[in-house]
C-alpha positions as CSV (number, residue, x, y, z in Angstrom):
1,M,54.1,-54.8,45.8
2,L,57.0,-52.3,46.6
3,Q,59.0,-53.6,43.6
4,L,56.0,-52.8,41.1
5,Q,55.7,-49.3,42.7
6,Q,59.4,-48.6,42.3
7,Q,59.1,-49.7,38.7
8,Q,56.2,-47.6,38.2
9,Q,57.9,-44.7,39.7
10,Q,61.1,-45.4,37.5
11,Q,58.9,-45.5,34.4
12,L,57.2,-42.2,35.5
13,Q,60.6,-40.5,35.7
14,Q,61.7,-41.8,32.5
15,Q,58.7,-40.5,30.9
16,L,59.1,-37.2,32.6
17,Q,62.9,-36.9,31.5
18,Q,61.7,-37.7,27.8
19,Q,59.0,-34.9,28.0
20,Q,61.5,-32.7,29.5
21,M,64.1,-33.6,26.6
22,Q,61.6,-33.1,24.1
23,Q,60.4,-29.6,25.5
24,Q,64.0,-28.2,25.8
25,P,64.3,-27.6,21.9
26,I,60.8,-26.3,21.9
27,A,61.4,-23.8,24.7
28,A,64.9,-22.9,23.2
29,A,63.2,-22.1,19.7
30,A,60.8,-20.1,21.7
31,E,63.4,-18.3,23.3
32,N,65.3,-17.7,20.2
33,A,62.1,-16.4,18.3
34,A,61.6,-14.0,21.3
35,A,65.0,-12.8,21.3
36,T,64.8,-12.2,17.4
37,N,61.5,-10.4,17.8
38,A,63.2,-8.3,20.7
39,V,66.1,-7.2,18.3
40,A,63.7,-6.4,15.5
41,A,61.6,-4.3,17.7
42,A,64.8,-2.6,19.0
43,A,65.8,-2.0,15.3
44,A,62.7,-0.6,14.3
45,A,62.6,1.8,17.3
46,A,66.2,3.0,16.4
47,E,65.1,3.7,13.0
48,T,62.0,5.5,14.3
49,A,64.2,7.7,16.7
50,A,66.7,8.3,13.8
51,A,63.9,9.6,11.5
52,A,62.5,11.8,14.4
53,A,65.9,13.3,14.9
54,A,66.5,13.9,11.2
55,A,62.9,15.4,11.1
56,A,63.8,17.7,14.1
57,A,67.1,18.8,12.7
58,A,65.3,19.8,9.3
59,A,62.7,21.5,11.4
60,L,65.3,23.5,13.4
61,R,67.3,24.4,10.1
62,H,64.0,25.8,8.6
63,F,63.2,27.8,11.7
64,K,66.7,29.2,12.0
65,G,66.5,30.2,8.2
66,A,63.1,31.8,9.0
67,K,64.4,33.7,11.9
68,Q,67.3,35.1,9.9
69,S,64.9,36.2,7.2
70,L,62.5,37.9,9.5
71,K,65.6,39.6,11.1
72,R,66.8,40.9,7.9
73,N,63.4,42.2,6.9
74,L,63.3,43.9,10.3
75,Q,66.7,45.6,9.7
76,Q,65.4,46.8,6.3
77,Q,62.4,48.0,7.6
78,Q,64.2,50.2,10.2
79,Q,66.7,51.4,7.7
80,Q,63.9,52.5,5.6
81,Q,62.1,54.2,8.5
82,L,65.3,56.0,9.4
83,L,65.8,57.1,5.8
84,L,62.2,58.5,5.9
85,L,62.5,60.5,9.2
86,R,65.8,61.8,8.0
87,Q,64.1,62.9,4.8
88,Q,61.2,64.5,6.5
89,Q,63.5,66.4,8.9
90,Q,65.2,68.0,6.2
């Protein structure tokens, strides 16, 4: 009776080991797939961040150009007003 229980226990242990050995490649493949997906997601996030940075830089250049243009227009208006004032005073 004890011997039969030991044999059954050994068989169960062997079956468990076989199942574990079969599951190891599946688990490894799942981990590899998860890692690949994580790398792809990180790459996509980096591309998105780079595109956002490029858009921000372009917007900054645009606004700097607009600011300089407004500044030139203001200076021209001030000069014209000064000329008009001088002409009126004469």
